KEKE-3310 file (N, C-alpha, C; in steps of 0.2 Angstrom, whole numbers, plus 5000, padded with zeros to 4 digits):
npx = (4952:4939:4930:4926:4911:4904:4893:4880:4872:4862:4859:4861:4864:4855:4870:4878:4893:4903:4908:4908:4910:4914:4912:4916:4909:4911:4903:4905:4906:4912:4913:4915:4903:4891:4885:4890:4896:4884:4880:4890:4883:4874:4878:4881:4891:4903:4907:4922:4939:4947:4962:4962:4947:4944:4932:4926:4912:4912:4906:4909:4905:4898:4896:4885:4881:4866:4861:4868:4877:4879:4897:4905:4916:4934:4938:4946:4939:4944:4955:4951:4945:4933:4928:4928:4919:4909:4901:4906:4908:4922:4936:4946:4960:4959:4956:4961:4961:4944:4937:4928:4920:4928:4926:4931:4942:4940:4929:4927:4930:4936:4940:4935:4933:4923:4926:4915:4899:4884:4873:4858:4853:4855:4867:4884:4897:4912:4927:4939:4948:4952:4961:4964:4978:4994:4998:4997:5013:5027:5038:5056:5069:5079:5093:5109:5120:5123:5110:5099:5087:5080:5069:5056:5047:5037:5039:5036:5038:5036:5033:5038:5053:5067:5075:5070:5069:5086:5088:5079:5088:5103:5098:5096:5109:5114:5110:5113:5126:5137:5138:5146:5159:5171:5167:5153:5148:5152:5141:5130:5128:5128:5112:5098:5084:5069:5060:5047:5036:5022:5013:5023:5018:5020:5005:5004:5000:4987:4971:4958:4945:4949:4946:4933:4931:4936:4955:4966:4979:4986:4990:4989:4980:4971:4977:4993:4994:4991:5003:5004:5006:5021:5027:5025:5030:5043:5049:5045:5059:5068:5065:5070:5084:5083:5080:5090:5097:5095:5080:5065:5050:5034:5025:5006:5000:4992:4993:4993:4990:4978:4967:4955:4952:4956:4957:4971:4976:4986:5001:4998:5007:5009:5009:5021:5034:5047:5053:5047:5049:5058:5063:5064:5056:5041:5024:5015:5003:4991:4987:5004:5010:5024:5037:5054:5067:5065:5061:5045:5037:5025:5016:5009:5005:5001:4986:4977:4985:4987:4972:4967:4977:4966:4955:4957:4966:4979:4997:5007:5013:5021:5014:5002:5004:5007:4997:4986:4995:4991:4978:4976:4971:4975:4965:4956:4947:4943:4929:4921:4928:4937:4943:4936:4934:4918:4918:4915:4911:4922:4936:4951:4960:4963:4976:4982:4993:5007:5020:5038:5042:5034:5028:5023:5020:5023:5024:5023:5039:5058:5054:5056:5055:5057:5045:5044:5033:5022:5026:5033:5035:5042:5046:5048:5044:5041:5040:5042:5048:5040:5048:5052:5048:5059:5070:5073:5076:5075:5086:5085:5091:5091:5097:5096:5085:5088:5087:5090:5090:5092:5101:5099:5099:5103:5119:5126:5125:5121:5125:5120:5120)
npy = (4964:4976:4964:4959:4957:4968:4968:4973:4967:4963:4963:4952:4937:4920:4908:4917:4924:4934:4952:4953:4964:4970:4971:4959:4946:4939:4922:4917:4900:4900:4910:4923:4932:4942:4936:4926:4935:4939:4926:4924:4932:4925:4916:4906:4894:4900:4904:4894:4903:4904:4897:4900:4904:4900:4889:4872:4874:4889:4902:4912:4928:4938:4958:4972:4988:4986:4971:4954:4938:4921:4914:4904:4888:4894:4901:4906:4901:4901:4907:4918:4934:4944:4958:4978:4992:5004:4997:5004:5006:5000:5007:5009:5013:5003:4992:4988:4991:4992:4985:4995:5011:5028:5030:5035:5031:5033:5033:5018:5001:4983:4978:4967:4958:4948:4934:4925:4916:4915:4902:4892:4888:4900:4904:4910:4903:4907:4907:4914:4927:4943:4957:4974:4975:4981:4998:5015:5021:5028:5041:5037:5046:5042:5041:5042:5038:5026:5027:5023:5013:5011:4997:4994:4985:4981:4982:4978:4981:4982:4966:4961:4954:4948:4946:4953:4967:4969:4966:4976:4988:4985:4988:5002:5006:5003:5009:5022:5024:5015:5003:4989:4984:4994:4995:4993:5003:5013:5009:5012:5026:5030:5027:5033:5036:5030:5019:5015:5002:5000:4988:4995:4995:4979:4966:4962:4973:4974:4977:4964:4969:4978:4982:4983:4995:5012:5014:5017:5024:5014:5013:5001:4988:4971:4956:4957:4965:4982:4988:4997:5011:5013:5005:5016:5025:5019:5017:5034:5036:5027:5032:5045:5044:5040:5050:5059:5056:5050:5054:5050:5040:5035:5022:5019:5005:4989:4987:4998:5014:5020:5024:5009:5009:5006:5018:5020:5033:5046:5043:5053:5067:5073:5059:5058:5065:5069:5065:5070:5082:5084:5087:5078:5066:5060:5057:5048:5041:5024:5018:5022:5034:5041:5049:5048:5055:5052:5041:5032:5027:5014:5009:4997:4992:4979:4975:4973:4964:4952:4950:4946:4933:4928:4924:4918:4905:4910:4905:4914:4928:4935:4935:4937:4950:4955:4952:4962:4973:4971:4968:4983:4987:4992:4987:4977:4970:4978:4987:4975:4960:4969:4982:4997:5014:5022:5026:5038:5044:5042:5031:5030:5018:5012:5011:5026:5026:5018:5012:5015:5005:4992:4988:4979:4977:4965:4955:4937:4931:4939:4940:4948:4955:4958:4967:4969:4977:4979:4991:4998:4997:4997:4989:4986:4974:4971:4962:4967:4957:4955:4961:4957:4943:4938:4947:4954:4967:4976:4982:4993:5000:5013:5016:5005:4997:4989:4973:4969:4959:4961:4954:4955:4944:4937:4938:4949:4957:4952:4955:4955:4960)
npz = (4825:4813:4808:4819:4825:4839:4852:4860:4878:4877:4863:4858:4849:4845:4843:4835:4831:4842:4848:4867:4878:4895:4915:4926:4937:4949:4956:4969:4980:4995:5000:5010:5020:5028:5035:5041:5053:5063:5065:5073:5083:5087:5094:5086:5074:5066:5049:5046:5043:5029:5019:5006:4994:4983:4975:4966:4962:4958:4947:4933:4928:4914:4916:4910:4907:4904:4907:4914:4911:4910:4909:4899:4892:4884:4896:4911:4926:4940:4940:4937:4944:4952:4945:4949:4947:4937:4926:4908:4891:4885:4878:4862:4866:4877:4872:4862:4843:4833:4842:4852:4855:4858:4874:4888:4901:4914:4923:4925:4928:4928:4914:4903:4888:4877:4865:4856:4858:4861:4866:4866:4878:4888:4888:4888:4878:4877:4868:4865:4877:4881:4891:4899:4892:4894:4902:4892:4889:4898:4895:4896:4908:4916:4928:4922:4928:4942:4954:4969:4976:4991:4994:5006:5017:5030:5041:5055:5069:5085:5089:5099:5095:5095:5085:5076:5078:5077:5064:5059:5065:5059:5045:5045:5052:5037:5030:5032:5031:5041:5043:5035:5024:5015:5002:5002:5008:4999:4990:4997:5002:4987:4987:4984:4990:5001:5002:5012:5014:5020:5035:5048:5062:5070:5070:5081:5089:5085:5090:5095:5091:5078:5066:5067:5075:5078:5076:5091:5095:5110:5125:5138:5135:5135:5138:5134:5125:5116:5111:5105:5107:5111:5102:5090:5093:5096:5080:5076:5081:5072:5061:5062:5063:5049:5043:5042:5033:5020:5009:5013:5011:5020:5020:5023:5031:5032:5045:5053:5060:5055:5040:5037:5025:5004:4994:5008:5018:5023:5036:5052:5055:5067:5078:5075:5081:5082:5067:5060:5058:5049:5033:5025:5028:5024:5023:5015:5004:5001:4991:4982:4970:4962:4953:4955:4953:4937:4936:4939:4950:4955:4969:4982:4997:4998:5002:4988:4982:4993:4994:4982:4980:4989:4984:4971:4960:4956:4965:4964:4970:4961:4950:4952:4953:4939:4935:4936:4932:4917:4919:4918:4932:4947:4960:4958:4967:4975:4978:4984:4990:4995:5005:5001:4996:4992:4977:4964:4952:4946:4946:4955:4953:4942:4930:4920:4914:4911:4924:4927:4939:4947:4962:4976:4995:5007:5004:5003:4999:4991:4976:4956:4943:4925:4913:4898:4885:4872:4867:4868:4881:4897:4912:4929:4940:4955:4971:4988:5003:5017:5030:5044:5044:5035:5036:5024:5012:4997:4984:4973:4956:4946:4935:4925:4929:4937:4950:4968:4981:4997:5012:5030:5041:5054:5062:5056:5038:5022:5006:4992:4979)
capx = (4948:4934:4928:4922:4905:4904:4887:4882:4871:4853:4858:4866:4858:4859:4874:4881:4902:4902:4914:4907:4913:4910:4915:4916:4909:4912:4900:4911:4900:4915:4915:4915:4897:4889:4879:4897:4894:4877:4881:4891:4879:4870:4881:4882:4898:4906:4914:4931:4944:4953:4969:4960:4940:4940:4928:4924:4905:4912:4905:4908:4897:4900:4888:4887:4874:4859:4862:4874:4877:4886:4901:4907:4921:4940:4940:4949:4934:4948:4962:4950:4941:4926:4930:4924:4917:4903:4903:4910:4912:4930:4939:4951:4965:4957:4954:4962:4958:4940:4934:4923:4922:4935:4925:4936:4941:4940:4923:4927:4935:4942:4936:4936:4932:4926:4923:4910:4894:4877:4869:4850:4853:4857:4875:4890:4903:4921:4930:4947:4946:4959:4959:4967:4985:4997:4993:5002:5023:5028:5046:5062:5072:5081:5100:5116:5122:5119:5107:5097:5082:5080:5060:5057:5040:5034:5044:5032:5038:5031:5031:5042:5056:5073:5081:5066:5075:5093:5089:5079:5094:5108:5095:5096:5115:5118:5108:5114:5135:5139:5138:5147:5167:5170:5164:5145:5147:5151:5134:5124:5130:5121:5103:5094:5077:5071:5053:5042:5029:5017:5012:5026:5016:5015:5000:5001:5000:4979:4965:4952:4940:4954:4943:4925:4932:4943:4962:4967:4989:4984:4996:4985:4976:4972:4985:4998:4994:4989:5011:5003:5010:5029:5028:5024:5039:5051:5046:5047:5066:5070:5066:5073:5086:5083:5079:5097:5103:5090:5072:5059:5042:5033:5016:5003:4997:4984:4989:4995:4986:4976:4961:4953:4948:4959:4967:4974:4975:4993:4998:4996:5012:5006:5013:5031:5037:5055:5055:5042:5054:5062:5058:5065:5052:5036:5020:5009:4996:4993:4990:5004:5013:5029:5045:5062:5074:5065:5059:5038:5035:5018:5014:5006:5006:5001:4982:4977:4988:4987:4966:4968:4979:4960:4948:4961:4968:4984:5000:5011:5012:5023:5009:4995:5005:5008:4992:4983:4996:4989:4973:4975:4968:4978:4965:4951:4941:4937:4926:4917:4929:4943:4937:4939:4932:4913:4920:4905:4912:4928:4940:4958:4965:4963:4981:4982:4999:5011:5024:5043:5043:5028:5028:5018:5023:5021:5026:5029:5047:5058:5053:5057:5055:5058:5040:5041:5029:5022:5025:5040:5037:5045:5041:5053:5039:5045:5039:5044:5044:5038:5056:5049:5050:5060:5076:5075:5075:5075:5088:5084:5095:5087:5100:5094:5079:5090:5084:5093:5088:5097:5098:5101:5096:5108:5123:5129:5120:5125:5123:5117:5120)
capy = (4966:4977:4960:4956:4962:4969:4967:4972:4957:4963:4963:4944:4933:4913:4906:4921:4925:4940:4952:4957:4969:4970:4970:4952:4945:4929:4920:4909:4898:4900:4917:4927:4936:4946:4930:4926:4942:4937:4921:4926:4936:4923:4909:4900:4893:4902:4900:4895:4909:4898:4899:4903:4901:4893:4881:4869:4876:4896:4903:4918:4931:4945:4960:4978:4990:4983:4964:4949:4931:4917:4912:4895:4887:4895:4906:4903:4902:4900:4910:4927:4938:4948:4964:4981:4998:5007:4999:5009:5003:4999:5012:5008:5012:4999:4982:4986:4993:4990:4984:4999:5019:5033:5034:5040:5027:5036:5028:5012:4994:4980:4978:4962:4957:4941:4932:4916:4915:4914:4897:4891:4888:4909:4903:4912:4901:4912:4905:4919:4935:4948:4961:4979:4976:4987:5007:5018:5022:5034:5043:5037:5051:5039:5041:5038:5032:5021:5028:5014:5017:5005:4997:4989:4982:4975:4981:4973:4984:4980:4961:4960:4948:4953:4947:4959:4974:4968:4967:4985:4992:4984:4991:5010:5008:5002:5017:5029:5022:5016:4997:4986:4988:5002:4994:4991:5009:5016:5007:5013:5033:5030:5028:5040:5035:5025:5019:5010:5000:4998:4986:4998:4989:4971:4964:4961:4977:4974:4971:4960:4971:4982:4982:4984:5002:5016:5015:5022:5020:5011:5013:4996:4984:4962:4949:4961:4966:4989:4990:5005:5017:5010:5005:5022:5029:5016:5019:5039:5034:5024:5037:5051:5041:5037:5055:5066:5052:5049:5055:5045:5042:5030:5022:5016:4997:4986:4984:5004:5018:5027:5021:5002:5006:5010:5022:5021:5041:5045:5041:5060:5070:5073:5054:5057:5071:5069:5064:5075:5092:5085:5089:5074:5063:5059:5054:5045:5038:5018:5017:5029:5036:5045:5049:5046:5053:5053:5033:5032:5022:5014:5004:4996:4988:4973:4971:4970:4957:4945:4947:4942:4925:4921:4920:4916:4901:4911:4905:4918:4936:4940:4933:4942:4960:4955:4952:4967:4977:4969:4971:4991:4992:4993:4982:4973:4966:4983:4985:4967:4958:4970:4987:5003:5021:5023:5031:5033:5050:5041:5025:5032:5013:5011:5013:5027:5028:5013:5017:5010:5002:4991:4984:4976:4974:4960:4949:4929:4929:4944:4941:4952:4952:4964:4965:4972:4977:4981:4996:4999:4999:4991:4988:4981:4971:4968:4959:4968:4952:4957:4962:4957:4937:4938:4952:4954:4975:4976:4988:4996:5002:5018:5019:4999:4995:4980:4973:4963:4958:4962:4952:4956:4939:4934:4944:4951:4955:4948:4962:4952:4964)
capz = (4820:4809:4803:4823:4828:4845:4854:4868:4879:4874:4859:4855:4845:4848:4837:4833:4832:4843:4853:4871:4883:4901:4918:4927:4939:4952:4960:4972:4988:5000:5000:5019:5021:5033:5039:5047:5058:5064:5066:5078:5088:5092:5093:5083:5074:5064:5046:5048:5041:5023:5013:4999:4995:4977:4975:4959:4957:4957:4942:4930:4926:4914:4916:4906:4909:4907:4910:4913:4907:4913:4906:4899:4889:4887:4900:4919:4931:4945:4941:4938:4952:4952:4942:4953:4946:4933:4918:4902:4887:4884:4872:4858:4873:4883:4871:4854:4838:4833:4850:4854:4856:4860:4879:4894:4907:4919:4925:4923:4933:4926:4908:4900:4882:4877:4859:4856:4856:4868:4865:4866:4888:4888:4892:4884:4876:4879:4863:4868:4880:4883:4897:4894:4894:4897:4899:4886:4890:4899:4892:4899:4912:4921:4928:4919:4931:4948:4960:4972:4977:4993:4995:5013:5019:5035:5047:5061:5077:5091:5088:5104:5093:5097:5079:5070:5078:5076:5055:5058:5066:5054:5039:5050:5050:5032:5024:5034:5032:5050:5041:5033:5021:5011:4999:5004:5012:4995:4987:5003:4997:4981:4988:4986:4992:5003:5003:5017:5008:5024:5039:5050:5065:5070:5071:5090:5093:5086:5097:5090:5088:5077:5059:5069:5081:5076:5078:5092:5098:5117:5131:5143:5137:5138:5134:5134:5115:5113:5112:5096:5105:5113:5095:5084:5096:5091:5073:5077:5083:5067:5056:5064:5057:5040:5037:5043:5029:5014:5009:5016:5008:5021:5015:5029:5030:5035:5053:5054:5064:5050:5039:5035:5017:5001:4999:5014:5019:5029:5044:5056:5058:5076:5080:5073:5082:5081:5062:5057:5057:5042:5026:5022:5028:5016:5023:5007:5004:5000:4985:4982:4967:4965:4951:4961:4950:4933:4937:4940:4956:4959:4972:4986:5003:4996:5003:4983:4980:4996:4993:4973:4979:4993:4979:4965:4960:4958:4971:4966:4973:4957:4947:4951:4953:4932:4930:4939:4927:4913:4917:4921:4938:4955:4965:4956:4971:4979:4985:4984:4997:5000:5009:4997:4998:4989:4973:4959:4949:4943:4948:4954:4954:4936:4926:4913:4912:4911:4928:4926:4944:4950:4967:4982:4999:5013:5000:5008:4999:4984:4967:4954:4935:4920:4910:4892:4882:4865:4864:4872:4890:4903:4918:4935:4944:4962:4977:4994:5007:5024:5033:5051:5046:5029:5035:5018:5008:4991:4983:4964:4951:4942:4929:4918:4932:4941:4957:4970:4989:5006:5019:5036:5043:5060:5064:5049:5033:5017:5002:4985:4974)
cpx = (4944:4930:4924:4916:4907:4895:4888:4875:4862:4854:4862:4860:4864:4864:4880:4887:4899:4909:4908:4912:4908:4915:4914:4914:4907:4907:4903:4904:4905:4916:4911:4907:4898:4886:4885:4897:4890:4877:4884:4891:4876:4876:4881:4890:4897:4907:4919:4934:4948:4959:4967:4950:4938:4935:4927:4918:4907:4911:4910:4904:4896:4892:4890:4883:4868:4856:4867:4872:4882:4890:4903:4911:4930:4941:4942:4944:4938:4952:4960:4945:4936:4930:4926:4925:4913:4905:4903:4912:4916:4932:4943:4956:4965:4958:4959:4959:4950:4935:4928:4924:4930:4932:4931:4937:4940:4933:4923:4929:4937:4939:4939:4932:4929:4922:4920:4906:4889:4873:4862:4849:4852:4863:4879:4898:4908:4925:4940:4945:4953:4956:4962:4974:4988:4997:4998:5008:5024:5037:5052:5066:5074:5088:5105:5118:5120:5116:5101:5091:5079:5071:5058:5051:5042:5038:5041:5033:5031:5028:5034:5050:5062:5076:5079:5071:5081:5091:5085:5087:5099:5104:5097:5106:5118:5114:5111:5124:5138:5139:5141:5156:5168:5166:5152:5144:5146:5144:5129:5124:5129:5112:5103:5087:5078:5063:5050:5035:5024:5017:5021:5025:5017:5006:4998:5001:4992:4976:4961:4950:4945:4948:4936:4925:4937:4950:4964:4973:4986:4991:4994:4979:4976:4976:4990:4997:4991:5000:5008:5008:5018:5030:5029:5031:5046:5051:5048:5055:5070:5070:5069:5081:5090:5083:5085:5103:5102:5082:5070:5053:5039:5024:5014:5001:4990:4984:4992:4990:4983:4967:4961:4954:4952:4955:4967:4976:4984:4995:4999:5005:5014:5012:5018:5033:5043:5057:5053:5047:5058:5059:5059:5058:5046:5029:5017:5006:4997:4986:4997:5011:5020:5034:5049:5065:5073:5060:5053:5039:5027:5018:5011:5008:5007:4993:4978:4980:4986:4977:4963:4970:4973:4957:4950:4962:4979:4988:5004:5011:5013:5018:5002:4998:5006:5003:4985:4985:4991:4982:4968:4970:4969:4973:4957:4947:4940:4933:4923:4918:4936:4939:4940:4932:4925:4914:4914:4908:4919:4932:4947:4963:4965:4969:4980:4987:5005:5017:5031:5044:5035:5029:5023:5024:5021:5021:5029:5037:5047:5056:5052:5055:5053:5052:5040:5036:5028:5025:5030:5039:5039:5047:5042:5045:5041:5039:5042:5043:5043:5048:5058:5051:5055:5070:5079:5074:5078:5078:5088:5087:5093:5091:5097:5088:5081:5087:5087:5091:5095:5096:5099:5097:5104:5112:5127:5125:5125:5121:5124:5118:5129)
cpy = (4971:4971:4957:4959:4962:4970:4971:4966:4958:4962:4954:4938:4925:4912:4912:4923:4933:4944:4957:4960:4971:4971:4960:4952:4940:4927:4914:4906:4898:4907:4922:4933:4940:4940:4927:4932:4940:4932:4921:4929:4932:4917:4906:4898:4896:4900:4899:4899:4902:4903:4904:4900:4902:4888:4878:4874:4883:4896:4910:4919:4937:4953:4967:4981:4991:4975:4961:4941:4928:4915:4904:4895:4891:4902:4904:4904:4904:4905:4918:4929:4940:4955:4970:4987:4997:5003:5003:5006:5005:5003:5006:5008:5005:4993:4981:4989:4988:4985:4990:5007:5023:5035:5033:5034:5027:5036:5021:5005:4991:4979:4971:4960:4952:4941:4926:4918:4914:4906:4895:4892:4896:4908:4907:4909:4904:4903:4908:4925:4936:4953:4966:4982:4981:4993:5009:5018:5028:5037:5043:5041:5047:5040:5041:5035:5030:5024:5022:5018:5008:5004:4994:4989:4980:4974:4979:4976:4983:4972:4958:4955:4954:4952:4952:4965:4974:4969:4973:4990:4992:4988:4997:5010:5007:5007:5022:5030:5019:5008:4994:4988:4994:5000:4994:4999:5014:5017:5010:5022:5032:5031:5031:5041:5028:5026:5012:5008:4998:4991:4987:4994:4981:4970:4963:4967:4979:4971:4968:4963:4978:4986:4988:4991:5007:5011:5020:5018:5019:5010:5002:4994:4976:4959:4952:4964:4975:4989:4993:5008:5019:5009:5011:5026:5024:5017:5028:5037:5032:5028:5042:5048:5039:5047:5061:5061:5053:5050:5052:5044:5034:5028:5017:5010:4992:4988:4991:5009:5022:5021:5016:5002:5009:5016:5023:5030:5040:5045:5050:5061:5070:5066:5051:5064:5073:5069:5069:5081:5091:5085:5083:5068:5066:5056:5053:5041:5027:5019:5023:5025:5042:5045:5052:5047:5054:5046:5034:5024:5020:5008:5002:4994:4980:4971:4969:4963:4951:4944:4944:4934:4922:4919:4919:4909:4900:4910:4911:4925:4939:4939:4937:4948:4960:4956:4956:4973:4976:4967:4977:4994:4989:4987:4980:4970:4971:4985:4977:4963:4961:4981:4995:5008:5020:5027:5031:5039:5047:5035:5026:5025:5012:5016:5016:5024:5021:5014:5012:5004:5002:4986:4983:4975:4970:4957:4942:4930:4935:4939:4947:4950:4959:4963:4970:4970:4977:4984:5002:5001:4995:4993:4985:4979:4969:4967:4958:4962:4957:4955:4961:4950:4935:4942:4954:4962:4973:4983:4989:4999:5007:5019:5011:4996:4987:4980:4969:4966:4961:4960:4954:4951:4936:4939:4950:4953:4956:4954:4957:4954:4964)
cpz = (4820:4809:4810:4824:4836:4846:4862:4872:4879:4868:4855:4854:4845:4842:4834:4836:4834:4848:4858:4877:4891:4905:4921:4936:4945:4956:4963:4982:4993:4999:5007:5016:5029:5038:5045:5054:5063:5066:5072:5084:5092:5094:5091:5078:5069:5056:5045:5041:5034:5022:5008:4999:4988:4978:4966:4958:4959:4948:4940:4925:4922:4911:4912:4910:4908:4909:4911:4911:4909:4905:4905:4894:4889:4888:4910:4923:4939:4947:4941:4944:4947:4950:4943:4948:4941:4926:4913:4898:4886:4877:4868:4862:4875:4880:4863:4849:4836:4837:4853:4851:4860:4868:4882:4897:4914:4925:4925:4926:4928:4921:4906:4891:4880:4870:4859:4856:4859:4864:4869:4875:4889:4889:4887:4882:4874:4871:4864:4873:4879:4888:4890:4893:4895:4896:4893:4891:4893:4895:4898:4901:4917:4923:4924:4922:4938:4952:4963:4974:4985:4996:5003:5017:5026:5041:5055:5066:5081:5094:5095:5102:5091:5089:5075:5070:5078:5069:5055:5058:5064:5046:5040:5047:5044:5027:5026:5036:5036:5048:5036:5029:5015:5005:4997:5009:5006:4988:4992:5003:4990:4981:4989:4986:4995:5005:5007:5018:5018:5030:5042:5056:5063:5073:5079:5092:5092:5090:5091:5088:5082:5071:5060:5070:5076:5079:5082:5097:5106:5119:5135:5137:5136:5135:5132:5127:5121:5114:5106:5100:5107:5107:5089:5088:5095:5083:5070:5075:5076:5063:5054:5061:5051:5037:5038:5036:5020:5011:5012:5013:5018:5020:5021:5029:5032:5042:5057:5055:5060:5047:5035:5027:5014:4997:5005:5016:5025:5034:5048:5059:5065:5081:5079:5076:5078:5074:5057:5056:5053:5037:5025:5021:5028:5021:5019:5008:5004:4997:4985:4973:4965:4957:4956:4956:4941:4932:4939:4944:4956:4963:4977:4993:5006:4999:4995:4983:4985:4994:4987:4977:4984:4988:4970:4965:4958:4963:4971:4964:4966:4951:4945:4953:4947:4929:4934:4935:4921:4911:4917:4925:4944:4957:4963:4959:4973:4974:4986:4989:4996:5001:5005:4999:4990:4980:4966:4953:4944:4948:4948:4953:4946:4934:4920:4910:4915:4918:4927:4934:4947:4955:4972:4987:5005:5010:5006:5005:4990:4981:4963:4946:4931:4913:4904:4889:4876:4860:4866:4879:4893:4909:4924:4938:4951:4970:4982:4999:5015:5029:5040:5051:5039:5031:5029:5015:5000:4987:4971:4963:4947:4937:4926:4925:4935:4946:4959:4979:4993:5011:5023:5043:5050:5062:5059:5041:5027:5010:4995:4980:4971)
residu = (GLY:ASP:GLU:VAL:VAL:LEU:ARG:LYS:LEU:CYS:GLU:LEU:GLN:ALA:GLY:GLU:LYS:CYS:CYS:VAL:VAL:GLY:THR:LEU:PHE:LYS:ALA:MET:GLN:LEU:GLN:PRO:SER:ILE:LEU:GLN:GLU:ILE:SER:GLU:GLU:HIS:ASN:LEU:VAL:PRO:GLN:PRO:PRO:LEU:PRO:LYS:TYR:ILE:HIS:PRO:SER:ASP:GLU:LEU:ILE:LEU:GLU:ASP:GLU:LEU:GLN:ARG:ILE:LYS:LEU:GLU:GLY:ALA:VAL:GLU:VAL:GLN:ARG:LEU:VAL:THR:GLY:GLU:GLY:ARG:TRP:LEU:LEU:GLY:GLY:ARG:HIS:LEU:LEU:GLY:PRO:GLY:LEU:GLY:THR:ASP:HIS:SER:PRO:SER:ALA:VAL:GLY:THR:ILE:LEU:ALA:VAL:TYR:GLY:SER:GLU:HIS:ASP:ASP:GLY:LYS:PHE:LEU:VAL:GLU:ASP:HIS:CYS:PHE:ALA:ASN:LEU:PRO:PRO:PRO:LEU:PRO:TRP:LYS:GLY:PRO:SER:SER:ASP:GLN:PHE:VAL:LEU:LEU:VAL:SER:GLY:LEU:GLY:LEU:GLY:SER:GLY:SER:GLY:GLU:SER:LEU:LEU:SER:THR:GLN:LEU:LEU:VAL:ASP:LEU:VAL:THR:GLY:GLN:LEU:GLY:ALA:GLU:GLY:GLU:GLN:SER:CYS:ALA:ALA:HIS:ILE:SER:HIS:LEU:ILE:LEU:ALA:GLY:ASN:LEU:LEU:SER:GLN:ASN:THR:GLN:SER:ARG:ASP:THR:ILE:ASN:LYS:ALA:ARG:TYR:LEU:THR:LYS:LYS:THR:GLN:ALA:GLY:ARG:GLY:ARG:SER:ALA:GLU:ALA:VAL:LYS:MET:LEU:ASP:GLU:ILE:LEU:LEU:GLN:LEU:CYS:THR:SER:VAL:PRO:VAL:ASP:VAL:MET:PRO:GLY:GLU:PHE:ASP:PRO:THR:ASN:TYR:THR:LEU:PRO:GLN:GLN:PRO:LEU:HIS:HIS:CYS:MET:LEU:PRO:LEU:SER:SER:ALA:TYR:SER:THR:LEU:ARG:LEU:VAL:THR:ASN:PRO:TYR:GLN:ALA:ASP:VAL:ASP:GLY:VAL:ARG:PHE:LEU:GLY:THR:SER:GLY:GLN:ASN:VAL:SER:ASP:ILE:PHE:LYS:TYR:SER:SER:MET:ASP:ASP:TYR:LEU:GLU:ILE:LEU:GLU:TRP:THR:LEU:LEU:ALA:GLY:HIS:ILE:SER:PRO:THR:ALA:PRO:ASP:THR:LEU:GLY:CYS:TYR:PRO:PHE:TYR:LYS:SER:ASP:PRO:PHE:ILE:LEU:THR:GLU:CYS:PRO:HIS:VAL:TYR:PHE:CYS:GLY:ASN:ALA:PRO:ARG:PHE:GLN:SER:LYS:LEU:LEU:LYS:GLY:GLU:ASP:GLY:GLN:GLN:VAL:LEU:LEU:VAL:THR:VAL:PRO:THR:PHE:SER:THR:THR:GLN:THR:ALA:CYS:LEU:VAL:ASN:LEU:ARG:ASP:LEU:SER:CYS:HIS:PRO:ILE:SER:PHE:SER:GLY:PHE:GLY:ALA:GLU:ASP:ASP:ASP)
# end
């Protein structure tokens, strides 16, 4: 409220209760660094890869445009991650009434407001903290009848798995209306859109130096790798079948032949000569935002969520996805631990409008949740599982934002709708 004193870090006085707004930095003992690559060059023992890089000695530091201060007290050190972005004082639309001015949020990263006081030792004792919360809602213009969008992620073509190929063909047959009884075919007839959320190619198609060198489609490499050209040809044939039935949006992922840093640019149409002839094929970016029958979709291929998973104590992908929405930033750890193009005038990952469907691809399992905000926001959160390992896709009903998994495991398809 108005009774809360708002201070910059340079204006703090020991013992005074006040509110400070800034960006987070998390000092992590186990965070990988360039020293790992140097140790490999000199034949030293490299730092082993870990599922999580959190450590009890990690520290949270709040910084503004002038200085920084260590945070202690009522703040979860292990749960939070480094916030990216050029610091700018948060406005009322970001942190609520009485917590700032009306500066535009277009040049900020993940903003945190903390309430407490500075101690004599120079540390800030936090009593409470808050993030941006949900962005302003969009008007609802969804359909009045059942219309479905199918979300699929991680086809993993080129892995050589027979079960994965069988499940992929069953998926194609469902979308094109050639699979299932009359009831399943009737449901498939109402699928108005298909979104492929990254990792269309398997990790097996990548060479060891994929990150360090340009990504080329190769036919011959060592150790049986380099099946990328064959995998892309297979992808083209699959998209050809799908595009004859529904509009298809194709997002790139971590293992696909495009740039490594976010935002990833669309796959080039020359790699897909057969399906590119259809206007129903759209090669899009990652992250991706689109309006489908009046419903706003926003999602990624999963790199932002999986990166937060490594540097936070949060173990649930759905919880991480919800946290990024409440923090108002799609990818808070970029460019600190996740590759990102160096934007300096504006931050395209800031959420200025609340989507109706917010998803991430290549999750370990399917999860969904309908999140409701104080200002009438209603967001369907969906973690789309990796199809090559789970044989599961997600069906979103645009009429009521319900979501159901569809499994294609074994020799048949099971529709949980």
